[in-house]
BAFI-3210 file (N, C-alpha, C; in Angstrom, 3 decimals, decimal comma, padded with zeros to 6 digits):
// residues 195
n [1|2|3|4|5|6|7|8|9|10|11|12|13|14|15|16|17|18|19|20|21|22|23|24|25|26|27|28|29|30|31|32|33|34|35|36|37|38|39|40|41|42|43|44|45|46|47|48|49|50|51|52|53|54|55|56|57|58|59|60|61|62|63|64|65|66|67|68|69|70|71|72|73|74|75|76|77|78|79|80|81|82|83|84|85|86|87|88|89|90|91|92|93|94|95|96|97|98|99|100|101|102|103|104|105|106|107|108|109|110|111|112|113|114|115|116|117|118|119|120|121|122|123|124|125|126|127|128|129|130|131|132|133|134|135|136|137|138|139|140|141|142|143|144|145|146|147|148|149|150|151|152|153|154|155|156|157|158|159|160|161|162|163|164|165|166|167|168|169|170|171|172|173|174|175|176|177|178|179|180|181|182|183|184|185|186|187|188|189|190|191|192|193|194|195]
n.u [033,224|031,368|032,608|031,155|028,448|028,371|028,945|027,747|024,808|026,166|025,655|023,200|021,305|022,526|021,859|018,814|018,848|019,325|017,985|015,232|015,794|015,398|012,153|011,751|009,394|008,453|008,182|005,936|006,590|006,628|004,506|004,535|001,875|002,716|002,072|-000,043|001,022|-001,017|-001,379|-000,919|001,651|004,856|006,523|007,452|009,044|007,031|007,546|007,092|006,433|008,991|009,801|009,240|010,128|013,062|013,509|012,967|010,935|008,096|006,199|003,403|001,190|-002,116|-005,881|-008,927|-012,700|-014,183|-011,984|-009,805|-006,084|-004,112|-001,289|000,228|002,185|004,116|004,791|007,870|006,590|003,987|001,462|000,550|000,074|-001,602|000,554|000,506|000,221|001,980|004,024|003,571|003,614|006,083|007,785|006,788|007,585|006,776|008,963|011,995|011,315|008,882|007,974|006,526|003,738|000,541|-001,311|-003,487|-005,543|-007,009|-009,070|-007,454|-005,753|-002,136|000,248|004,166|007,030|010,068|013,739|016,362|018,919|021,729|022,289|024,665|026,222|024,267|022,289|018,742|015,447|012,773|009,010|006,140|002,564|-000,973|-004,114|-005,923|-003,662|-002,297|000,441|002,803|005,026|008,639|011,290|015,335|017,931|021,167|022,835|024,688|027,732|031,854|033,476|034,197|033,812|033,036|029,963|028,843|025,764|021,895|018,271|015,139|013,055|009,652|006,381|002,633|-000,721|-004,091|-005,852|-008,187|-009,963|-010,689|-008,589|-005,502|-001,910|002,038|004,263|008,019|010,782|014,792|016,752|019,089|018,348|018,966|019,075|017,705|014,755|015,613|014,450|016,433|016,880|015,953|012,465|010,282|006,999|003,999|001,300|-002,011|-005,325|-008,181|-010,274]
n.v [064,818|064,884|061,629|060,990|060,887|059,023|056,704|056,699|056,213|054,032|052,052|052,328|050,904|047,934|047,266|047,736|045,626|043,460|043,110|042,691|041,302|038,453|038,745|037,405|035,714|031,712|028,386|026,864|025,442|021,519|020,797|018,476|016,539|015,112|011,448|009,803|007,701|004,171|004,346|006,421|007,255|008,349|009,087|008,731|007,356|006,306|007,040|005,438|003,436|002,533|003,106|001,129|-001,079|-000,415|-000,636|-003,135|-004,657|-006,914|-006,019|-005,268|-004,345|-003,556|-004,137|-002,640|-003,272|-001,126|-000,991|000,286|000,881|-000,028|-000,086|-002,366|-002,387|-005,057|-007,389|-008,792|-011,139|-011,741|-009,717|-006,913|-003,454|-000,844|000,938|003,946|004,602|003,062|004,819|007,854|007,213|006,232|008,378|009,717|009,327|008,490|009,804|009,116|011,978|011,997|010,489|010,184|010,798|011,371|010,693|011,347|009,100|007,968|004,667|002,536|003,463|003,855|004,245|004,783|003,858|004,723|004,090|004,643|002,563|-000,127|-003,081|-004,647|-003,575|-005,926|-004,613|-004,372|-003,209|-004,188|-004,110|-003,083|-003,823|-002,543|-004,522|-003,385|-002,682|-003,169|-005,155|-004,517|-004,245|-005,244|-003,600|-003,508|-000,927|-000,328|001,917|004,022|003,042|003,359|001,102|-002,086|-001,423|-002,094|-002,429|-000,437|001,650|001,370|001,669|001,675|000,654|000,128|-001,196|000,376|-000,885|000,817|-001,483|-000,985|001,296|003,711|003,452|003,187|001,696|001,714|000,300|000,377|-001,364|-000,509|-002,619|-005,277|-008,668|-010,310|-009,730|-008,829|-006,030|-003,123|-000,381|001,110|001,393|002,330|003,400|003,465|005,649|004,791|006,973|005,867|007,860|006,156|007,052]
n.w [-049,093|-050,769|-051,396|-048,995|-049,039|-050,805|-049,925|-048,229|-049,329|-051,305|-049,503|-048,411|-049,858|-050,690|-048,089|-048,661|-050,764|-049,467|-048,165|-049,876|-050,953|-048,921|-048,801|-051,028|-052,178|-052,052|-052,707|-050,195|-047,412|-046,920|-044,491|-041,333|-039,407|-036,889|-036,678|-033,892|-031,164|-030,966|-028,300|-027,153|-026,012|-024,413|-023,985|-021,719|-017,968|-015,725|-012,745|-010,140|-011,603|-011,261|-009,468|-007,526|-009,175|-009,193|-005,592|-005,805|-005,899|-006,958|-009,910|-011,762|-014,322|-015,012|-015,468|-015,027|-014,469|-015,902|-018,339|-017,706|-016,921|-014,441|-011,896|-010,034|-006,864|-006,545|-003,331|-001,942|000,004|-001,060|-000,959|-002,328|-003,402|-004,966|-006,934|-007,524|-004,272|-002,775|-003,622|-002,914|-000,293|-000,078|-000,390|001,236|003,738|007,714|009,626|012,469|013,384|014,003|015,792|018,815|017,594|016,344|013,928|011,738|009,544|006,321|005,299|003,982|003,313|002,475|004,044|005,353|006,723|008,196|009,736|010,846|010,759|012,100|010,735|011,219|013,937|015,483|016,318|015,847|014,996|015,607|014,976|016,013|015,411|015,442|015,197|013,414|011,466|008,971|007,422|004,874|003,138|004,206|004,400|004,699|003,861|003,069|003,609|000,894|000,625|000,763|-001,783|000,099|002,516|006,037|009,045|008,367|008,191|007,475|006,326|007,563|006,809|006,819|005,181|005,183|005,900|006,343|007,469|008,877|011,243|013,305|016,571|015,908|016,439|016,069|016,774|018,084|018,933|019,138|019,292|020,277|019,586|021,352|023,246|026,536|026,774|027,707|029,944|028,666|025,998|023,063|021,983|019,097|018,391|016,766|016,164|014,499|013,575|012,249|009,413]
ca.u [031,359|030,639|032,851|030,808|027,904|028,200|029,427|026,013|024,533|025,853|025,230|021,756|021,253|023,130|020,741|017,914|018,912|019,517|015,927|014,141|015,620|014,832|011,028|010,951|007,703|009,287|007,475|006,029|007,304|005,635|004,682|003,586|001,595|002,972|000,301|-000,062|001,075|-001,759|-001,703|-000,988|002,654|005,487|007,952|007,913|009,031|006,112|008,582|006,155|006,618|010,312|010,523|008,614|010,545|013,831|013,109|013,325|009,796|007,148|005,313|002,127|-000,250|-003,847|-006,833|-009,886|-013,074|-013,923|-010,646|-008,657|-005,152|-003,175|000,019|001,220|003,512|004,086|006,191|007,777|005,179|003,237|001,792|000,426|-000,671|-001,850|001,415|001,517|000,375|002,838|005,091|003,142|003,737|007,153|008,078|006,482|007,605|007,228|011,063|011,950|010,241|007,316|007,942|004,772|002,302|-000,620|-001,867|-005,199|-005,448|-008,635|-009,104|-007,484|-004,133|-000,979|001,951|005,592|008,181|011,559|014,120|017,668|019,262|022,676|022,230|026,396|026,432|023,609|021,086|017,758|014,175|011,628|008,465|004,726|001,410|-002,367|-004,571|-005,690|-002,412|-001,797|001,650|002,759|006,528|009,553|012,621|016,674|018,375|022,122|023,771|025,935|029,506|032,681|033,330|035,127|033,743|032,534|030,100|028,287|024,345|021,078|017,320|014,631|011,283|008,026|005,097|001,717|-001,682|-005,193|-007,317|-009,220|-011,191|-010,824|-006,761|-003,881|-000,832|002,466|005,965|009,077|011,913|015,405|017,461|020,310|016,473|019,458|019,136|016,175|013,702|015,004|014,098|016,999|015,995|015,611|011,513|009,944|005,898|003,339|-000,355|-003,219|-007,073|-008,260|-011,638]
ca.v [065,143|063,931|060,720|059,896|060,699|058,307|055,562|056,830|056,374|052,529|050,935|051,843|050,292|047,196|047,396|047,148|044,687|042,289|042,712|042,508|039,318|037,724|039,174|036,911|034,632|030,610|027,367|027,139|024,327|020,468|020,275|017,311|016,326|013,088|010,853|010,078|006,281|003,838|004,217|007,484|006,977|009,942|007,663|009,034|006,714|006,129|006,956|004,753|001,617|002,740|002,674|-000,543|-002,142|-000,369|-001,582|-004,700|-005,052|-006,835|-004,630|-005,715|-003,535|-004,566|-003,900|-003,086|-003,800|-000,787|-001,427|001,330|000,631|000,376|-000,325|-002,855|-003,380|-007,124|-007,253|-010,694|-011,910|-011,716|-008,577|-005,946|-002,220|000,513|001,399|005,593|004,916|003,083|005,202|008,477|006,500|005,922|009,817|010,758|008,430|008,808|009,295|009,481|013,810|011,948|009,770|010,041|011,800|011,007|011,591|011,449|008,270|006,691|003,533|002,415|004,758|003,511|004,726|004,645|004,970|004,641|004,247|004,905|000,932|-000,463|-004,512|-004,940|-003,865|-006,642|-003,916|-003,853|-003,137|-005,079|-003,719|-004,024|-003,813|-003,104|-005,496|-002,605|-002,307|-004,027|-004,888|-004,881|-005,034|-004,664|-003,709|-002,606|-001,040|-000,196|003,366|003,796|003,803|003,264|-000,134|-002,537|-000,353|-002,035|-001,323|000,700|001,531|001,884|002,436|-000,035|000,740|-000,547|-000,261|-000,218|-000,251|001,395|-001,666|-001,090|002,105|004,169|004,153|001,993|001,774|000,906|000,993|-000,238|-001,035|-001,147|-003,452|-006,696|-009,722|-011,675|-009,218|-008,512|-004,829|-002,243|001,051|002,614|000,947|003,303|003,398|005,099|005,035|006,338|005,720|007,285|007,097|005,955|006,986]
ca.w [-048,300|-051,810|-050,815|-047,713|-049,070|-052,112|-049,653|-046,923|-051,001|-051,235|-047,951|-047,652|-051,554|-050,357|-047,112|-049,767|-051,797|-048,788|-047,513|-050,392|-051,282|-047,788|-048,847|-051,969|-052,353|-052,015|-052,310|-049,085|-046,476|-046,150|-043,379|-041,470|-038,259|-036,686|-036,443|-032,816|-031,204|-030,734|-027,117|-026,720|-024,832|-024,877|-023,464|-020,159|-017,496|-014,486|-011,530|-009,098|-011,668|-011,526|-007,270|-007,767|-009,231|-008,436|-005,229|-005,994|-005,868|-007,895|-010,499|-012,749|-015,217|-014,757|-016,198|-014,229|-014,740|-017,256|-018,705|-017,756|-017,014|-013,120|-011,197|-008,572|-006,680|-005,414|-002,615|-001,630|000,648|-002,144|-000,685|-002,949|-003,838|-006,090|-007,299|-006,562|-003,287|-001,990|-003,832|-002,645|001,189|000,667|-000,636|002,650|004,777|008,762|010,247|013,449|013,744|014,305|016,557|019,618|017,678|016,012|012,635|010,898|007,937|005,611|006,083|002,968|003,346|002,418|004,764|005,411|007,786|007,235|010,568|010,524|011,741|011,693|011,936|011,833|015,326|015,564|017,196|014,801|015,482|016,678|015,170|016,241|015,339|016,130|014,527|012,027|010,390|007,566|007,040|003,698|003,395|005,514|003,559|004,681|002,381|003,348|003,324|000,049|000,987|-000,544|-001,320|001,343|003,571|007,087|009,525|007,126|008,518|006,348|006,883|007,731|005,981|007,206|004,110|006,044|005,240|007,603|007,592|011,031|011,933|014,961|017,259|015,668|016,965|015,130|017,802|017,435|019,929|019,073|020,473|020,199|019,731|022,135|024,910|027,228|026,580|029,523|029,635|028,017|024,914|022,051|021,250|018,316|018,140|015,773|016,563|012,943|013,865|010,969|009,963]
c.u [031,421|030,961|032,570|028,964|027,421|028,301|027,941|024,765|024,529|025,811|024,157|021,123|021,644|022,830|019,573|017,737|018,836|017,947|015,122|014,571|015,464|013,256|010,754|010,204|008,756|008,445|007,150|006,025|006,352|005,776|003,384|003,106|001,668|001,579|000,547|-000,179|-000,484|-002,316|-001,049|000,501|003,235|006,864|009,089|007,872|007,632|007,146|007,440|006,688|008,503|010,909|010,654|010,266|012,273|015,017|013,429|011,699|008,498|006,130|004,807|001,182|-001,604|-004,883|-007,760|-011,322|-014,210|-012,856|-009,793|-007,421|-004,443|-002,681|-000,333|001,901|003,477|005,418|006,907|007,204|004,311|001,668|001,341|-000,195|000,102|000,365|001,780|000,429|001,222|003,962|005,172|003,847|004,894|008,277|008,022|006,055|008,366|008,977|011,102|011,934|009,088|007,101|006,737|004,321|002,179|-001,206|-003,430|-005,017|-007,093|-008,054|-008,697|-005,880|-003,467|000,203|002,742|006,355|008,891|012,901|015,205|017,555|020,832|022,485|023,866|026,907|025,034|022,302|019,886|016,344|012,768|009,915|006,876|003,167|000,175|-002,898|-005,705|-005,531|-002,313|-000,403|002,166|003,944|007,137|010,874|013,860|017,116|019,767|022,653|024,407|026,910|030,044|033,061|034,340|034,513|032,321|031,390|028,544|026,404|023,109|019,517|016,402|013,310|010,220|007,076|003,548|000,529|-002,974|-006,118|-008,695|-009,556|-010,348|-009,465|-006,199|-002,719|000,617|003,467|006,446|010,177|012,764|017,023|018,534|018,954|017,364|019,513|017,496|015,514|014,754|014,738|014,923|016,816|015,581|014,459|010,886|008,033|005,279|001,863|-001,482|-004,720|-007,188|-009,387|-011,792]
c.v [064,070|062,338|059,591|060,002|059,505|056,851|054,934|055,119|054,531|051,501|050,851|051,011|048,993|046,148|046,671|045,814|043,292|042,250|042,145|041,237|038,395|037,649|038,121|035,816|032,825|029,789|026,860|025,028|023,128|020,161|019,651|016,768|014,644|013,049|009,515|008,016|005,580|003,787|005,843|007,693|008,286|008,772|007,720|007,847|007,074|006,234|006,340|003,358|002,052|002,149|001,687|-001,454|-001,741|-000,890|-002,360|-005,640|-005,639|-006,026|-005,189|-004,375|-004,593|-003,411|-003,264|-003,330|-002,995|-000,395|-000,265|000,235|000,990|-000,229|-000,913|-002,920|-004,810|-007,260|-008,687|-011,702|-011,602|-010,479|-007,647|-004,562|-001,680|000,764|002,402|005,433|004,451|003,758|006,826|007,817|006,804|007,341|010,980|009,726|009,564|008,742|009,711|010,891|013,179|010,898|010,170|011,463|011,374|011,507|010,156|010,309|007,955|005,817|002,730|003,067|003,394|004,461|004,105|004,917|003,693|004,973|003,955|003,260|000,635|-001,686|-005,094|-004,859|-005,111|-005,914|-003,887|-003,396|-003,827|-004,181|-003,787|-003,445|-003,943|-003,867|-004,937|-001,607|-003,126|-004,108|-006,146|-005,140|-004,854|-004,476|-002,787|-002,423|-000,011|000,949|003,232|004,271|003,213|001,045|-001,194|-001,713|-001,166|-001,035|-000,135|000,160|001,855|002,595|000,679|000,757|000,198|-000,182|-000,405|000,175|-000,051|000,341|-001,533|001,040|002,922|004,750|003,057|002,709|000,911|001,861|000,416|-000,189|-000,841|-001,975|-004,553|-008,103|-010,831|-010,914|-008,314|-007,355|-003,675|-000,635|002,181|002,431|001,774|002,837|004,387|004,255|006,015|006,055|006,936|007,089|006,656|006,028|006,321]
c.w [-049,150|-051,745|-049,965|-048,124|-049,954|-051,524|-048,808|-048,513|-051,137|-050,025|-047,558|-049,275|-050,922|-049,533|-047,352|-050,279|-050,934|-048,358|-048,225|-050,372|-049,841|-048,120|-049,054|-051,547|-052,866|-052,373|-050,109|-048,406|-046,211|-045,184|-042,592|-040,592|-038,359|-035,808|-034,652|-032,450|-031,061|-029,037|-026,430|-026,189|-025,126|-024,640|-022,593|-019,161|-016,134|-013,345|-010,429|-009,696|-011,395|-010,202|-007,789|-007,633|-008,665|-006,682|-005,240|-005,921|-006,990|-009,219|-012,170|-013,529|-015,029|-015,581|-014,768|-015,520|-015,568|-017,944|-019,116|-016,984|-015,208|-012,954|-009,768|-008,425|-005,932|-004,619|-001,719|-000,532|000,193|-001,625|-001,290|-002,817|-004,514|-005,732|-006,305|-005,305|-002,431|-002,743|-003,113|-000,448|001,339|000,622|000,066|004,060|006,703|008,955|011,918|014,183|014,293|015,203|017,977|018,822|016,880|014,912|011,785|009,582|007,623|005,752|004,654|003,016|002,925|003,685|005,203|006,049|008,026|008,919|010,295|011,699|011,190|012,328|012,403|013,258|015,945|016,292|015,224|015,190|015,546|016,816|015,567|016,318|014,909|015,138|012,803|011,411|009,620|007,270|005,684|002,921|004,394|005,093|004,389|003,551|002,916|002,717|001,865|000,667|-000,072|-000,516|-000,576|002,641|004,772|008,181|009,513|007,419|007,091|007,314|006,716|007,175|006,123|006,243|004,545|005,054|006,337|007,052|008,657|011,310|013,811|015,273|016,936|016,155|016,343|016,199|017,594|019,034|018,913|019,421|019,897|020,361|020,491|023,514|025,735|027,126|027,969|028,395|028,945|026,815|023,964|021,134|019,729|018,246|017,881|015,269|014,969|013,840|012,713|010,902|008,946]
res [m|k|r|m|v|l|g|t|a|a|a|l|l|l|c|a|c|i|l|g|a|g|c|t|g|g|e|p|a|d|v|t|t|p|t|p|t|e|n|g|s|v|g|m|a|n|p|a|a|v|w|c|e|q|m|g|y|g|y|e|i|r|k|d|a|s|g|g|e|y|g|v|c|i|f|g|n|g|m|e|a|d|e|w|a|v|y|r|a|a|m|g|a|y|n|e|t|a|n|g|t|v|v|d|v|t|k|g|d|v|v|a|i|a|l|a|e|n|p|t|t|g|y|g|w|n|a|t|l|s|a|g|l|t|l|l|n|d|t|y|v|v|d|d|h|p|a|g|m|v|g|v|g|g|t|r|t|w|i|l|r|a|d|g|t|g|d|q|t|f|s|a|v|y|k|r|p|w|e|n|a|t|a|q|d|e|t|f|s|l|s|f|t|v|a]
***
């Protein structure tokens, strides 16, 4: 019994010594605050700028009259638009599920329409825009596929800006360009009410 009491006392004394050693004061750590960079950059890529460049578009940062910076996507045809407007439109592109619908937009809004296409079969979308819609860009991107695979389809994407007010329409027919249009051709139509 005496041995158990001495063992417990020794263990308690050891714990007290360890805890006491951790509570001693020392020199405070030298803490320095990092100096912010001149432009406040945190090194994170701008997703809209990255997307513009990944799609093969030009990209520029410009200054407005008050000195603020903004970015623009510059398309191969020379048309350009605000980087974020284009990015938001592309990320929320209208597709086959929007066929035959009417969408409310504001004058100046940028929208994207993305439809499946397979030009290796000779078929392609022939699009028509009403006068109040401006075509900013028309791009075809092939789907990912194993090297050497042929006959792979992809996506045709149109980026439009609503420049006119009132009812505007985007329509397209999926056909071979050398064939006459028929009632069996696949069609797509999206109407816009521009305010």
